[in-house]
SETOR-459629 format. One record per residue (C-alpha): residue number from 1; residue in three letters; x, z, y. Coordinates in Angstrom, 2 decimals. Layout:
BEGIN
+-----+-----+---------+---------+---------+
!   k !   r !      xx !      zz !      yy !
+-----+-----+---------+---------+---------+
! NUM ! ALA !       X !       Z !       Y !
...
+-----+-----+---------+---------+---------+
This chain:
BEGIN
+-----+-----+---------+---------+---------+
!   k !   r !      xx !      zz !      yy !
+-----+-----+---------+---------+---------+
!   1 ! MET !    5.07 !  -19.23 !    0.06 !
!   2 ! ALA !    7.11 !  -18.27 !    3.08 !
!   3 ! VAL !   10.47 !  -16.62 !    2.40 !
!   4 ! ALA !   10.83 !  -13.23 !    4.03 !
!   5 ! PRO !   13.76 !  -12.92 !    6.46 !
!   6 ! GLU !   17.04 !  -11.61 !    5.13 !
!   7 ! SER !   18.04 !   -8.14 !    6.27 !
!   8 ! ASN !   20.83 !   -5.63 !    5.76 !
!   9 ! ARG !   18.20 !   -3.04 !    4.94 !
!  10 ! PRO !   15.16 !   -3.73 !    2.77 !
!  11 ! PRO !   11.68 !   -2.79 !    3.93 !
!  12 ! ARG !   10.60 !    0.79 !    3.45 !
!  13 ! ARG !    9.26 !    1.37 !   -0.04 !
!  14 ! LYS !    6.91 !    4.33 !   -0.32 !
!  15 ! LYS !    4.90 !    4.54 !   -3.48 !
!  16 ! LYS !    3.55 !    6.66 !   -6.28 !
!  17 ! GLY !    6.68 !    8.78 !   -6.48 !
!  18 ! LEU !    5.93 !   10.24 !   -3.05 !
!  19 ! ILE !    2.78 !   11.91 !   -4.32 !
!  20 ! VAL !    4.90 !   13.80 !   -6.80 !
!  21 ! LEU !    7.53 !   14.36 !   -4.11 !
!  22 ! GLY !    5.04 !   16.06 !   -1.80 !
!  23 ! VAL !    4.04 !   18.50 !   -4.51 !
!  24 ! ILE !    7.64 !   19.12 !   -5.58 !
!  25 ! LEU !    8.74 !   19.84 !   -2.00 !
!  26 ! GLY !    5.73 !   22.05 !   -1.36 !
!  27 ! LEU !    6.30 !   23.89 !   -4.63 !
!  28 ! ILE !    9.99 !   24.38 !   -3.79 !
!  29 ! LEU !    9.13 !   25.98 !   -0.46 !
!  30 ! ALA !    6.24 !   28.04 !   -1.78 !
!  31 ! LEU !    8.19 !   29.46 !   -4.71 !
!  32 ! GLY !   11.18 !   30.18 !   -2.51 !
!  33 ! ILE !    9.17 !   32.76 !   -0.57 !
!  34 ! GLY !    8.91 !   34.92 !   -3.70 !
!  35 ! GLY !    7.47 !   38.41 !   -4.03 !
!  36 ! CYS !    3.89 !   37.24 !   -4.44 !
!  37 ! ALA !    2.01 !   37.34 !   -7.72 !
!  38 ! TYR !   -0.21 !   34.47 !   -6.63 !
!  39 ! VAL !    2.80 !   32.33 !   -5.79 !
!  40 ! ALA !    4.09 !   33.10 !   -9.29 !
!  41 ! SER !    0.80 !   31.80 !  -10.69 !
!  42 ! ILE !    1.37 !   28.53 !   -8.80 !
!  43 ! GLY !    4.71 !   28.21 !  -10.54 !
!  44 ! LYS !    3.08 !   28.87 !  -13.88 !
!  45 ! ALA !    0.52 !   26.16 !  -13.16 !
!  46 ! TRP !    3.40 !   23.69 !  -12.69 !
!  47 ! ASP !    5.35 !   24.87 !  -15.74 !
!  48 ! ASP !    2.32 !   24.86 !  -18.05 !
!  49 ! GLY !    0.65 !   21.75 !  -16.63 !
!  50 ! THR !    3.45 !   19.19 !  -16.65 !
!  51 ! ASP !    4.47 !   17.19 !  -19.72 !
!  52 ! LYS !    8.11 !   17.34 !  -20.81 !
!  53 ! PHE !   10.17 !   14.35 !  -21.92 !
!  54 ! GLN !   10.55 !   14.34 !  -25.70 !
!  55 ! SER !   13.53 !   11.98 !  -25.96 !
!  56 ! GLN !   16.97 !   11.87 !  -24.34 !
!  57 ! VAL !   16.64 !   12.21 !  -20.56 !
!  58 ! PHE !   20.32 !   12.26 !  -19.59 !
!  59 ! PRO !   23.19 !   10.21 !  -21.05 !
!  60 ! ASN !   26.06 !   11.82 !  -22.92 !
!  61 ! GLU !   29.12 !   12.77 !  -20.85 !
!  62 ! ASP !   30.83 !    9.49 !  -21.78 !
!  63 ! GLY !   27.79 !    7.55 !  -20.51 !
!  64 ! THR !   26.47 !    6.55 !  -23.92 !
!  65 ! LEU !   23.00 !    7.29 !  -25.26 !
!  66 ! SER !   22.49 !    9.04 !  -28.59 !
!  67 ! ASP !   19.59 !    6.67 !  -29.27 !
!  68 ! PRO !   20.23 !    3.54 !  -27.17 !
!  69 ! ASN !   17.18 !    1.76 !  -28.57 !
!  70 ! ASN !   14.74 !    4.52 !  -27.67 !
!  71 ! ALA !   12.89 !    2.56 !  -25.00 !
!  72 ! ASN !    9.66 !    3.83 !  -23.43 !
!  73 ! ASP !   10.77 !    7.44 !  -23.99 !
!  74 ! GLY !    9.16 !    7.47 !  -27.42 !
!  75 ! LYS !    5.69 !    7.36 !  -25.87 !
!  76 ! ASN !    4.77 !    3.98 !  -27.43 !
!  77 ! ALA !    4.00 !    2.94 !  -23.87 !
!  78 ! ASN !    2.86 !   -0.58 !  -23.16 !
!  79 ! GLY !    3.36 !   -2.09 !  -19.76 !
!  80 ! ASP !    4.12 !   -5.06 !  -17.55 !
!  81 ! ASN !    7.38 !   -6.72 !  -18.47 !
!  82 ! GLY !    8.31 !   -7.59 !  -14.87 !
!  83 ! GLU !    8.72 !  -10.86 !  -12.98 !
!  84 ! ASP !   11.17 !  -12.72 !  -15.18 !
!  85 ! ALA !   10.94 !  -16.51 !  -15.24 !
!  86 ! ASN !    8.88 !  -16.80 !  -18.42 !
!  87 ! GLY !    6.74 !  -13.72 !  -17.86 !
!  88 ! LYS !    7.44 !  -12.48 !  -21.41 !
!  89 ! ASN !   11.23 !  -12.23 !  -21.77 !
!  90 ! LYS !   12.27 !   -8.63 !  -22.42 !
!  91 ! ASP !   15.91 !   -9.37 !  -23.27 !
!  92 ! VAL !   18.83 !  -10.01 !  -20.94 !
!  93 ! PRO !   19.67 !  -13.72 !  -21.35 !
!  94 ! ALA !   23.27 !  -14.42 !  -22.36 !
!  95 ! ALA !   23.67 !  -16.57 !  -19.25 !
!  96 ! LEU !   23.20 !  -13.47 !  -17.11 !
!  97 ! GLN !   25.95 !  -11.42 !  -18.67 !
!  98 ! ASN !   28.38 !  -12.71 !  -16.04 !
!  99 ! GLY !   25.90 !  -11.88 !  -13.28 !
! 100 ! GLU !   25.68 !  -15.33 !  -11.69 !
! 101 ! ILE !   23.18 !  -15.45 !   -8.82 !
! 102 ! THR !   22.34 !  -17.61 !   -5.79 !
! 103 ! LYS !   21.23 !  -16.28 !   -2.42 !
! 104 ! ASP !   18.17 !  -17.73 !   -0.70 !
! 105 ! LYS !   20.47 !  -19.45 !    1.79 !
! 106 ! GLY !   22.62 !  -20.85 !   -0.99 !
! 107 ! GLU !   25.60 !  -18.67 !   -0.11 !
! 108 ! LYS !   27.49 !  -15.86 !   -1.81 !
! 109 ! LYS !   28.99 !  -12.71 !   -0.31 !
! 110 ! VAL !   32.32 !  -12.62 !   -2.12 !
! 111 ! THR !   34.55 !   -9.57 !   -1.66 !
! 112 ! PRO !   37.78 !   -8.46 !   -3.38 !
! 113 ! GLU !   35.69 !   -6.06 !   -5.51 !
! 114 ! ASP !   32.92 !   -8.62 !   -6.19 !
! 115 ! GLN !   34.42 !  -12.01 !   -6.94 !
! 116 ! ASN !   31.17 !  -13.68 !   -8.05 !
! 117 ! GLY !   29.25 !  -12.40 !   -5.02 !
! 118 ! ASN !   26.32 !  -10.87 !   -6.90 !
! 119 ! GLY !   26.64 !   -7.44 !   -5.29 !
! 120 ! ILE !   27.81 !   -5.73 !   -8.50 !
! 121 ! PRO !   31.42 !   -4.49 !   -8.41 !
! 122 ! ASP !   33.40 !   -6.45 !  -11.00 !
! 123 ! LYS !   34.68 !   -3.25 !  -12.61 !
! 124 ! VAL !   31.18 !   -2.36 !  -13.88 !
! 125 ! GLU !   29.81 !   -5.74 !  -14.93 !
! 126 ! ASN !   28.92 !   -7.27 !  -18.30 !
! 127 ! GLY !   27.14 !   -4.17 !  -19.55 !
! 128 ! LYS !   30.12 !   -1.86 !  -19.10 !
! 129 ! VAL !   29.33 !    1.78 !  -19.88 !
! 130 ! THR !   31.02 !    4.41 !  -17.70 !
! 131 ! LYS !   31.20 !    8.18 !  -18.03 !
! 132 ! ARG !   28.77 !   10.39 !  -16.10 !
! 133 ! PRO !   29.77 !   11.32 !  -12.54 !
! 134 ! GLU !   31.28 !   14.74 !  -11.91 !
! 135 ! GLU !   29.15 !   17.63 !  -10.65 !
! 136 ! THR !   29.30 !   18.11 !   -6.88 !
! 137 ! GLY !   27.05 !   21.14 !   -6.51 !
! 138 ! SER !   24.30 !   19.13 !   -4.82 !
! 139 ! THR !   21.02 !   18.46 !   -6.64 !
! 140 ! ASP !   19.66 !   14.95 !   -7.18 !
! 141 ! ILE !   16.14 !   14.47 !   -8.53 !
! 142 ! LEU !   15.06 !   11.04 !   -9.82 !
! 143 ! LEU !   11.40 !   10.21 !   -9.08 !
! 144 ! LEU !    9.99 !    7.35 !  -11.15 !
! 145 ! GLY !    6.70 !    5.49 !  -10.94 !
! 146 ! SER !    6.48 !    3.57 !  -14.22 !
! 147 ! ASP !    4.27 !    0.52 !  -14.82 !
! 148 ! SER !    3.37 !    1.71 !  -18.32 !
! 149 ! ARG !   -0.25 !    1.11 !  -19.36 !
! 150 ! ALA !   -0.16 !    3.66 !  -22.17 !
! 151 ! GLY !   -3.66 !    4.95 !  -22.83 !
! 152 ! SER !   -5.35 !    2.10 !  -20.97 !
! 153 ! ALA !   -7.21 !   -1.01 !  -22.17 !
! 154 ! GLU !   -4.36 !   -3.19 !  -20.85 !
! 155 ! ALA !   -1.98 !   -1.71 !  -23.43 !
! 156 ! VAL !   -3.29 !   -4.20 !  -26.01 !
! 157 ! ASN !   -2.07 !   -7.22 !  -24.04 !
! 158 ! VAL !    1.23 !   -6.15 !  -22.44 !
! 159 ! GLN !    4.39 !   -4.62 !  -23.84 !
! 160 ! GLY !    7.23 !   -2.49 !  -22.47 !
! 161 ! GLN !    7.53 !   -0.71 !  -19.15 !
! 162 ! ARG !    9.54 !   -0.95 !  -15.94 !
! 163 ! ALA !   10.27 !    1.54 !  -13.19 !
! 164 ! ASP !    7.78 !    0.33 !  -10.58 !
! 165 ! SER !    9.17 !    2.69 !   -7.94 !
! 166 ! ILE !   12.55 !    4.41 !   -7.92 !
! 167 ! MET !   13.47 !    7.23 !   -5.54 !
! 168 ! ILE !   16.19 !    9.85 !   -5.51 !
! 169 ! LEU !   15.68 !   13.17 !   -3.73 !
! 170 ! HIS !   19.13 !   14.44 !   -2.67 !
! 171 ! ILE !   19.38 !   18.16 !   -1.87 !
! 172 ! PRO !   22.85 !   19.02 !   -0.47 !
! 173 ! ASN !   24.65 !   22.08 !   -1.78 !
! 174 ! ASN !   25.42 !   23.24 !    1.77 !
! 175 ! GLY !   21.77 !   23.84 !    2.66 !
! 176 ! GLY !   21.61 !   20.71 !    4.80 !
! 177 ! ASP !   18.51 !   18.55 !    5.22 !
! 178 ! PRO !   17.36 !   16.73 !    2.06 !
! 179 ! TYR !   17.38 !   12.92 !    1.80 !
! 180 ! LEU !   14.96 !   10.63 !   -0.02 !
! 181 ! ILE !   16.60 !    7.35 !   -1.08 !
! 182 ! SER !   14.42 !    4.47 !   -2.24 !
! 183 ! VAL !   15.93 !    1.82 !   -4.52 !
! 184 ! MET !   14.28 !   -1.62 !   -4.42 !
! 185 ! ARG !   12.95 !   -2.33 !   -7.91 !
! 186 ! ASP !   14.40 !   -5.88 !   -7.97 !
! 187 ! THR !   17.95 !   -4.84 !   -7.01 !
! 188 ! TRP !   20.40 !   -6.75 !   -9.23 !
! 189 ! VAL !   22.70 !   -4.26 !  -11.00 !
! 190 ! ASN !   24.64 !   -3.66 !  -14.19 !
! 191 ! ILE !   22.52 !   -2.09 !  -16.94 !
! 192 ! PRO !   25.03 !   -0.16 !  -19.12 !
! 193 ! GLY !   25.18 !   -1.69 !  -22.58 !
! 194 ! HIS !   23.06 !   -4.70 !  -21.56 !
! 195 ! GLY !   24.45 !   -6.57 !  -18.55 !
! 196 ! SER !   23.13 !   -7.88 !  -15.24 !
! 197 ! ALA !   19.42 !   -7.30 !  -14.62 !
! 198 ! LYS !   16.96 !   -5.79 !  -12.18 !
! 199 ! VAL !   17.50 !   -2.07 !  -11.77 !
! 200 ! ASN !   13.98 !   -1.23 !  -12.94 !
! 201 ! HIS !   14.58 !   -2.83 !  -16.35 !
! 202 ! GLY !   16.67 !    0.15 !  -17.42 !
! 203 ! LEU !   13.51 !    2.07 !  -18.31 !
! 204 ! ASP !   12.33 !   -0.68 !  -20.65 !
! 205 ! TYR !   15.69 !   -1.41 !  -22.29 !
! 206 ! GLY !   16.50 !    2.21 !  -23.15 !
! 207 ! GLY !   13.96 !    4.67 !  -21.80 !
! 208 ! VAL !   14.54 !    7.34 !  -19.16 !
! 209 ! GLY !   18.07 !    8.03 !  -20.41 !
! 210 ! LEU !   19.20 !    4.45 !  -19.69 !
! 211 ! GLN !   17.41 !    4.42 !  -16.32 !
! 212 ! VAL !   19.33 !    7.57 !  -15.38 !
! 213 ! SER !   22.59 !    6.05 !  -16.64 !
! 214 ! THR !   21.99 !    2.89 !  -14.59 !
! 215 ! LEU !   21.42 !    4.82 !  -11.37 !
! 216 ! GLU !   24.31 !    7.20 !  -11.98 !
! 217 ! GLN !   26.63 !    4.23 !  -12.39 !
! 218 ! LEU !   25.14 !    2.51 !   -9.33 !
! 219 ! LEU !   25.60 !    5.49 !   -6.99 !
! 220 ! ASN !   28.34 !    7.44 !   -8.79 !
! 221 ! VAL !   26.15 !   10.53 !   -8.39 !
! 222 ! ARG !   24.93 !   12.75 !  -11.24 !
! 223 ! ILE !   21.15 !   12.91 !  -11.69 !
! 224 ! ASP !   20.11 !   16.54 !  -12.31 !
! 225 ! HIS !   16.36 !   16.21 !  -12.85 !
! 226 ! VAL !   13.72 !   13.54 !  -13.48 !
! 227 ! ALA !    9.97 !   13.37 !  -12.72 !
! 228 ! GLU !    7.84 !   10.40 !  -13.80 !
! 229 ! ILE !    4.25 !    9.20 !  -13.48 !
! 230 ! ASP !    2.73 !    6.05 !  -15.04 !
! 231 ! PHE !   -0.25 !    3.81 !  -14.25 !
! 232 ! THR !   -2.77 !    5.96 !  -16.09 !
! 233 ! GLY !   -1.45 !    9.09 !  -14.42 !
! 234 ! PHE !   -1.50 !    7.46 !  -11.00 !
! 235 ! LYS !   -5.15 !    6.51 !  -11.32 !
! 236 ! SER !   -6.17 !    9.88 !  -12.76 !
! 237 ! MET !   -4.21 !   11.78 !  -10.15 !
! 238 ! THR !   -5.82 !    9.82 !   -7.31 !
! 239 ! ASP !   -9.23 !   10.59 !   -8.78 !
! 240 ! ALA !   -8.24 !   14.26 !   -9.16 !
! 241 ! LEU !   -7.68 !   14.34 !   -5.40 !
! 242 ! GLY !  -11.25 !   13.08 !   -4.92 !
! 243 ! GLY !  -10.02 !    9.63 !   -3.93 !
! 244 ! VAL !   -8.01 !    8.68 !   -0.86 !
! 245 ! ASP !   -9.04 !    7.30 !    2.55 !
! 246 ! VAL !   -6.68 !    4.42 !    3.37 !
! 247 ! ASN !   -6.28 !    2.47 !    6.61 !
! 248 ! VAL !   -6.09 !   -1.05 !    5.08 !
! 249 ! PRO !   -3.68 !   -3.19 !    7.19 !
! 250 ! ILE !   -5.26 !   -6.59 !    6.45 !
! 251 ! SER !   -8.28 !   -7.82 !    4.50 !
! 252 ! PHE !   -7.70 !   -9.46 !    1.09 !
! 253 ! LYS !   -9.17 !   -9.92 !   -2.37 !
! 254 ! SER !   -7.52 !   -8.88 !   -5.62 !
! 255 ! ASP !   -8.59 !   -9.59 !   -9.19 !
! 256 ! HIS !  -11.33 !   -6.96 !   -9.20 !
! 257 ! TYR !  -11.78 !   -5.64 !   -5.65 !
! 258 ! GLU !  -12.19 !   -6.72 !   -2.05 !
! 259 ! TYR !  -10.30 !   -4.76 !    0.61 !
! 260 ! THR !  -11.48 !   -4.80 !    4.23 !
! 261 ! GLN !   -9.18 !   -4.10 !    7.15 !
! 262 ! GLY !   -9.70 !   -0.58 !    8.48 !
! 263 ! GLN !  -10.57 !    2.74 !    6.88 !
! 264 ! MET !  -11.56 !    2.49 !    3.21 !
! 265 ! HIS !  -12.09 !    5.16 !    0.55 !
! 266 ! MET !  -10.40 !    4.27 !   -2.75 !
! 267 ! ASP !  -10.70 !    5.74 !   -6.21 !
! 268 ! GLY !   -7.83 !    5.59 !   -8.70 !
! 269 ! ALA !   -8.47 !    2.07 !  -10.01 !
! 270 ! GLN !   -8.92 !    0.61 !   -6.52 !
! 271 ! ALA !   -5.81 !    2.40 !   -5.27 !
! 272 ! LEU !   -3.63 !    1.16 !   -8.12 !
! 273 ! GLU !   -4.63 !   -2.46 !   -7.56 !
! 274 ! PHE !   -4.17 !   -2.01 !   -3.81 !
! 275 ! VAL !   -0.56 !   -0.79 !   -4.05 !
! 276 ! ARG !    0.43 !   -3.38 !   -6.68 !
! 277 ! GLN !   -1.09 !   -6.58 !   -5.26 !
! 278 ! ARG !    1.37 !   -9.10 !   -3.82 !
! 279 ! TYR !    0.17 !  -12.56 !   -4.85 !
! 280 ! ALA !   -2.65 !  -12.47 !   -2.29 !
! 281 ! PHE !   -0.18 !  -12.45 !    0.61 !
! 282 ! GLU !    1.96 !  -15.16 !    2.16 !
! 283 ! ASP !    4.93 !  -12.79 !    2.35 !
! 284 ! GLY !    4.28 !  -11.25 !   -1.07 !
! 285 ! ASP !    6.16 !   -8.04 !   -1.70 !
! 286 ! TYR !    6.66 !   -7.32 !    2.00 !
! 287 ! GLN !    2.91 !   -6.91 !    2.56 !
! 288 ! ARG !    2.70 !   -4.94 !   -0.65 !
! 289 ! VAL !    5.23 !   -2.50 !    0.82 !
! 290 ! ARG !    3.10 !   -2.18 !    3.99 !
! 291 ! ASN !    0.06 !   -1.46 !    1.82 !
! 292 ! GLN !    2.00 !    1.14 !   -0.12 !
! 293 ! ARG !    2.96 !    2.87 !    3.12 !
! 294 ! ALA !   -0.67 !    2.83 !    4.22 !
! 295 ! PHE !   -1.75 !    4.35 !    0.91 !
! 296 ! MET !    0.88 !    7.07 !    1.09 !
! 297 ! ASP !   -0.23 !    7.96 !    4.61 !
! 298 ! GLY !   -3.71 !    8.36 !    3.18 !
! 299 ! VAL !   -2.50 !   10.52 !    0.30 !
! 300 ! LEU !   -0.54 !   12.85 !    2.54 !
! 301 ! HIS !   -3.49 !   13.13 !    4.91 !
! 302 ! THR !   -5.77 !   13.93 !    1.94 !
! 303 ! ILE !   -3.48 !   16.70 !    0.70 !
! 304 ! GLN !   -3.11 !   18.11 !    4.20 !
! 305 ! SER !   -6.86 !   17.95 !    4.80 !
! 306 ! LYS !   -7.32 !   20.17 !    1.76 !
! 307 ! GLY !   -5.06 !   22.74 !    3.41 !
! 308 ! ALA !   -2.63 !   22.49 !    0.51 !
! 309 ! PHE !    0.48 !   23.39 !    2.46 !
! 310 ! ASN !   -0.84 !   26.35 !    4.43 !
! 311 ! ASN !   -3.10 !   28.04 !    1.90 !
! 312 ! ALA !   -1.89 !   29.32 !   -1.49 !
! 313 ! THR !   -5.26 !   28.85 !   -3.20 !
! 314 ! ASN !   -5.61 !   25.25 !   -2.02 !
! 315 ! PHE !   -2.03 !   24.47 !   -2.95 !
! 316 ! LYS !   -2.53 !   25.84 !   -6.45 !
! 317 ! ASN !   -5.61 !   23.62 !   -6.81 !
! 318 ! VAL !   -3.53 !   20.55 !   -5.90 !
! 319 ! VAL !   -0.75 !   21.55 !   -8.31 !
! 320 ! GLU !   -3.27 !   22.06 !  -11.12 !
! 321 ! SER !   -4.83 !   18.66 !  -10.36 !
! 322 ! ILE !   -1.55 !   16.73 !  -10.31 !
! 323 ! ALA !    0.67 !   18.49 !  -12.87 !
! 324 ! PRO !   -1.06 !   17.09 !  -16.01 !
! 325 ! TYR !   -0.13 !   13.54 !  -14.98 !
! 326 ! VAL !    3.56 !   14.22 !  -14.34 !
! 327 ! THR !    6.34 !   14.22 !  -16.94 !
! 328 ! VAL !    9.53 !   16.14 !  -16.09 !
! 329 ! ASP !   12.74 !   17.23 !  -17.76 !
! 330 ! SER !   12.63 !   20.78 !  -19.11 !
! 331 ! GLY !   14.96 !   22.05 !  -16.39 !
! 332 ! LEU !   12.69 !   21.08 !  -13.49 !
! 333 ! ASP !   10.67 !   24.28 !  -13.68 !
! 334 ! SER !    9.48 !   26.78 !  -11.11 !
! 335 ! GLY !   12.63 !   28.85 !  -11.45 !
! 336 ! GLU !   14.84 !   25.90 !  -10.55 !
! 337 ! MET !   12.59 !   25.04 !   -7.60 !
! 338 ! ALA !   12.73 !   28.60 !   -6.30 !
! 339 ! GLN !   16.52 !   28.45 !   -6.39 !
! 340 ! LEU !   16.56 !   25.13 !   -4.54 !
! 341 ! ALA !   14.26 !   26.57 !   -1.88 !
! 342 ! THR !   16.37 !   29.60 !   -0.96 !
! 343 ! PRO !   18.50 !   28.07 !    1.84 !
! 344 ! TYR !   15.52 !   26.31 !    3.43 !
! 345 ! ILE !   13.36 !   29.43 !    3.49 !
! 346 ! ALA !   16.16 !   31.27 !    5.29 !
! 347 ! LYS !   16.23 !   28.73 !    8.11 !
! 348 ! GLY !   12.49 !   28.10 !    8.27 !
! 349 ! GLY !   12.19 !   24.74 !    6.54 !
! 350 ! ALA !   13.96 !   21.39 !    6.51 !
! 351 ! HIS !   13.55 !   17.86 !    7.81 !
! 352 ! LEU !   13.28 !   15.18 !    5.09 !
! 353 ! HIS !   15.30 !   12.06 !    5.91 !
! 354 ! LYS !   14.13 !    8.79 !    4.31 !
! 355 ! LEU !   16.25 !    5.72 !    3.75 !
! 356 ! THR !   16.50 !    2.70 !    1.47 !
! 357 ! LEU !   19.49 !    1.45 !   -0.45 !
! 358 ! PRO !   20.90 !   -1.36 !    1.76 !
! 359 ! ASN !   21.05 !   -4.89 !    0.44 !
! 360 ! ALA !   22.67 !   -8.23 !    1.27 !
! 361 ! GLY !   19.43 !  -10.21 !    1.18 !
! 362 ! THR !   17.33 !  -11.83 !   -1.53 !
! 363 ! GLY !   18.21 !  -14.51 !   -4.03 !
! 364 ! TRP !   17.73 !  -15.91 !   -7.53 !
! 365 ! SER !   19.22 !  -15.13 !  -10.90 !
! 366 ! ALA !   20.48 !  -17.81 !  -13.27 !
! 367 ! ASP !   17.15 !  -17.79 !  -15.14 !
! 368 ! GLY !   15.00 !  -18.01 !  -12.03 !
! 369 ! GLN !   14.16 !  -14.36 !  -11.32 !
! 370 ! SER !   13.64 !  -13.41 !   -7.68 !
! 371 ! ILE !   16.07 !  -10.57 !   -7.00 !
! 372 ! VAL !   17.46 !   -8.30 !   -4.30 !
! 373 ! ILE !   21.23 !   -8.58 !   -3.95 !
! 374 ! LEU !   23.11 !   -5.33 !   -3.63 !
! 375 ! ASP !   25.32 !   -4.62 !   -0.61 !
! 376 ! SER !   28.18 !   -3.19 !   -2.64 !
! 377 ! GLU !   30.21 !   -2.07 !    0.40 !
! 378 ! ALA !   27.36 !   -0.10 !    1.94 !
! 379 ! THR !   26.42 !    1.32 !   -1.46 !
! 380 ! SER !   29.97 !    2.54 !   -1.93 !
! 381 ! GLN !   29.79 !    4.30 !    1.44 !
! 382 ! LEU !   26.45 !    5.84 !    0.49 !
! 383 ! SER !   28.00 !    7.11 !   -2.72 !
! 384 ! ASP !   30.84 !    8.73 !   -0.80 !
! 385 ! ALA !   28.39 !   10.33 !    1.62 !
! 386 ! LEU !   26.25 !   11.76 !   -1.19 !
! 387 ! ARG !   29.26 !   13.26 !   -2.94 !
! 388 ! ASN !   30.93 !   14.62 !    0.20 !
! 389 ! ASN !   27.90 !   15.94 !    2.14 !
! 390 ! THR !   28.41 !   13.41 !    4.96 !
! 391 ! MET !   24.97 !   11.80 !    4.86 !
! 392 ! SER !   24.47 !   12.31 !    8.59 !
! 393 ! ASP !   27.50 !   10.08 !    9.22 !
! 394 ! TYR !   26.13 !    7.47 !    6.83 !
! 395 ! THR !   22.67 !    7.36 !    8.45 !
! 396 ! ALA !   24.27 !    7.21 !   11.91 !
! 397 ! LYS !   25.84 !    3.91 !   10.82 !
! 398 ! TYR !   23.11 !    2.41 !    8.65 !
! 399 ! GLY !   20.00 !    4.14 !   10.02 !
! 400 ! GLU !   16.95 !    5.67 !    8.36 !
! 401 ! ASP !   13.48 !    4.39 !    7.53 !
+-----+-----+---------+---------+---------+
């Protein structure tokens, strides 16, 4: 298999979370208009339709979890256990507690803050737990696409769950444009209380609360809300939209389907296999990312073709179709969205900026896992920009997707 070229910025990762994002953004803007009974009914459809997390969503102020072993959010979810060397190992091997890694080119990027060159600042390695970041006034919403198979036939054969897509929607407190930040699922980070591992393992090791804690420590930014969708929800939600027309980039075969280059209508099962397949391609995950972008283009076109964002009735229909497959924290309700919308309604909307957490290339963990190595310097600058409302300066230096 060919090794994809190293880059300071990973490929764009657009996935299941963006379906939820489109509805959340549309709902924010619609509810912000106010004064309309029908708009209020749209908000009620969201509030009544979405599931609410039943276990701890946010860590305690000192960064600990009240129930650190409450993995899978108490849903008894069963899912893929990721791409570790043995295919079944759910625990962090002791050899990884010091974070030793090797880059594809056999080199390490050692800095004064990162003496072993694994991209994780030394001050937060070895499972160190840190207190939650301070409030800044901005709002940060974590969007998760989980690989849980709960409720599916696959649940019998696979255990655990990982965050298959991780995105953070940053809404500045000064009314500035929002930013969507994608985090590569294989980024090598410190999992509080566990040690060095891929960032998406936080969900499996300790549920949503630990995934939030991991990202808060990574970016030094407080997560205010969480929205999640799993495999079953993704398939059902795609079907609820009537399927999606996707412009398939290249022809390939997966385990159950054949995909032909060009326009192709996909139901939920076909779409899920399309966005997850990587073994059929010479460049693996890089083609998977292209396929995910193609699928998301199709989803957005489908929603737009239904007139969802310029007709209240159509938008309510989309909300009612999608809400049952989304799980959110209790605070992410229509009232909160209306409040978030106020500054954008006043100025007639906002431009969504999209970027990906920068990395220092790909490499291998001590136990043979293929990983993405964090660019700790750039991540530190991103953290400063998020906390100080200077994201435009950050993107001027590092660019957008």
